[in-house]
C-alpha positions, -999 to +999 in steps of 0.1 A: +000+000+001+013+034-008+022+055+020+009+092+023+033+119+014+040+148+034+047+171+003+013+166-010-005+172+023-019+136+021-041+123+049-062+092+038-100+088+050-103+059+073-129+032+062-153+038+093-158+073+081-163+068+045-199+058+048-207+088+069-192+113+043-207+095+013-240+099+030-236+134+035-226+138-001-257+119-012-247+108-047-274+099-072-274+075-103-278+104-128-249+125-113-214+133-126-188+140-100-155+158-101-133+142-073-102+164-061-075+145-046-090+108-046-060+093-029-064+056-025-099+057-037-118+057-005-145+080-017-140+073-055-153+037-053-184+043-032-191+075-054-188+055-084-212+028-071-238+053-066-232+081-094-232+080-131-196+089-136-165+102-116-137+122-129-109+119-104-079+143-105-048+131-086-014+146-084+005+116-071+015+095-100+019+064-080-017+067-065-030+074-103-014+041-113-030+022-082-064+040-089-064+032-126-061-005-118-086-007-091-115+014-099-147+006-120-151+017-156-174+046-148-142+064-132-118+085-152-085+091-136-067+121-145-031+129-134-022+163-128-024+194-103-059+205-102-047+241-096-030+241-128-060+231-149-080+256-166-118+256-173-111+247-210-092+217-197-122+206-178-147+210-205-124+188-225-122+162-197-160+160-196-162+157-232-137+128-231-158+111-205-190+116-223-204+138-193-223+166-208-241+176-178-241+195-145-212+186-122-210+179-084-176+182-066-163+161-039-130+159-023-106+154+008-086+185+002-049+189+014-048+214+041-021+234+026-040+243-007-076+241+004-083+278-001-065+278-037-085+249-047-119+265-034-110+297-055-103+275-086-137+263-083-152+297-082-130+304-113-147+273-130-181+284-121-174+322-132-163+307-166-196+291-171-191+255-161-222+242-143-212+233-110-239+224-086-221+220-053-190+209-036-187+187-004-154+189+008-132+181+038-113+209+051-093+219+083-118+232+110-103+267+109-110+269+072-146+256+076-150+285+102-139+311+079-164+298+052-192+300+073-186+329+096-208+360+100-199+397+098-184+410+130-166+376+140-128+372+139-133+345+115-149+367+090-128+378+061-115+376+025-122+339+021-158+338+033-167+370+014-153+360-019-167+325-017-200+336-002-206+359-028-210+329-052-219+299-030-238+292+004-216+274+028-228+249+055-209+226+078-224+192+077-200+169+096-172+173+121-143+148+117-117+139+145-081+135+136-086+100+140-109+098+110-076+100+089-043+082+084-019+096+092-039+115+118-034+153+114-026+177+142-059+196+136-095+187+136-115+186+102-149+194+089-170+185+060-184+215+044-210+218+017-207+245-009-238+253-032-231+276-059-254+303-072-252+335-093-232+362-078-255+378-051-257+407-055-237+410-087-209+433-086-205+459-116-167+452-118-158+418-102-123+427-104-127+458-084-148+439-057-123+412-053-092+438-051-113+461-028-121+432-004-086+419-002-070+454+005-094+466+031-091+435+052-055+440+054-068+468+078-098+450+091-098+467+126-094+501+112-121+524+103-135+519+068-122+554+058-088+544+067-089+510+056-098+521+020-065+540+018-050+505+013-069+501-020-050+518-048-080+535-066-084+555-035-053+574-045-074+588-072-110+587-057-113+600-021-126+573+002-153+600+016-167+603-020-170+565-024-185+558+011-210+588+005-220+571-028-225+537-012-244+552+018-219+537+042-206+552+075-168+555+073-165+550+110-175+513+106-147+486+104-146+464+073-152+431+095-186+447+101-198+450+066-221+424+049-214+410+014-242+430+001-227+462+016-192+453+003-205+449-032-224+484-028-190+497-019-172+482-049-200+494-072-194+530-061-160+530-078-158+546-113-157+520-142-130+509-163-097+526-161-095+529-124-058+524-114-049+493-094-081+475-101-065+443-112-077+409-098-054+402-067-037+369-061-058+343-043-054+345-004-043+317+015 
């Protein structure tokens, strides 16, 4: 049996917990799944037994070889780094697997790249891929950030940018002993259900960049936090706040997603300096 590799952040789900996770995912016979990081196939095989097809993306070539030898015919194993895959690649993968329909996502995400993977899924969704939901295993702290409410210490960039296009619900808690090797942290299963941006941002690039900028000063007043956003070198924060109908004395961490979108929409249109899309936060 192949041992877990630390460089890939591998922690394999124990058989005793597989049934609980599969029950939480609730696969149906007409559904197609994208599984990220199938590992030894603990989820892959039961998913394939209940679903129409599973496209499993695995970075570890030894595990890829093992999966291809042990999984049923309705599983397509793809070797590669999911973070390097484009929406175009995924469309081709679906076509190759004759899976022309909506997609559900499942995965035991490596802790060290869980947030970038979530942002990659958002990228796929924004590119027009028909993702319904994603049921993923995450470090508990990441789950806390995804489900946090405004005004809490966990509320920040991750929960806001994911929450703009997906609802998040914690559906299962997993102790360290649910995995081998056992991690030093606790885990949770979170269900993300994708939806159209709510509310829509007039300039998604400005919205993303602004949120990341002002949350570097989350405990400052909004008027001061906006100074970290480059376009405010041209457009005074007071003007933007008045346009958005927001009190500059509030702190960024108290704003709802709706209020943050309203603030981003108060900035001028194309041509605003510094409104490039930021790098994904960790």
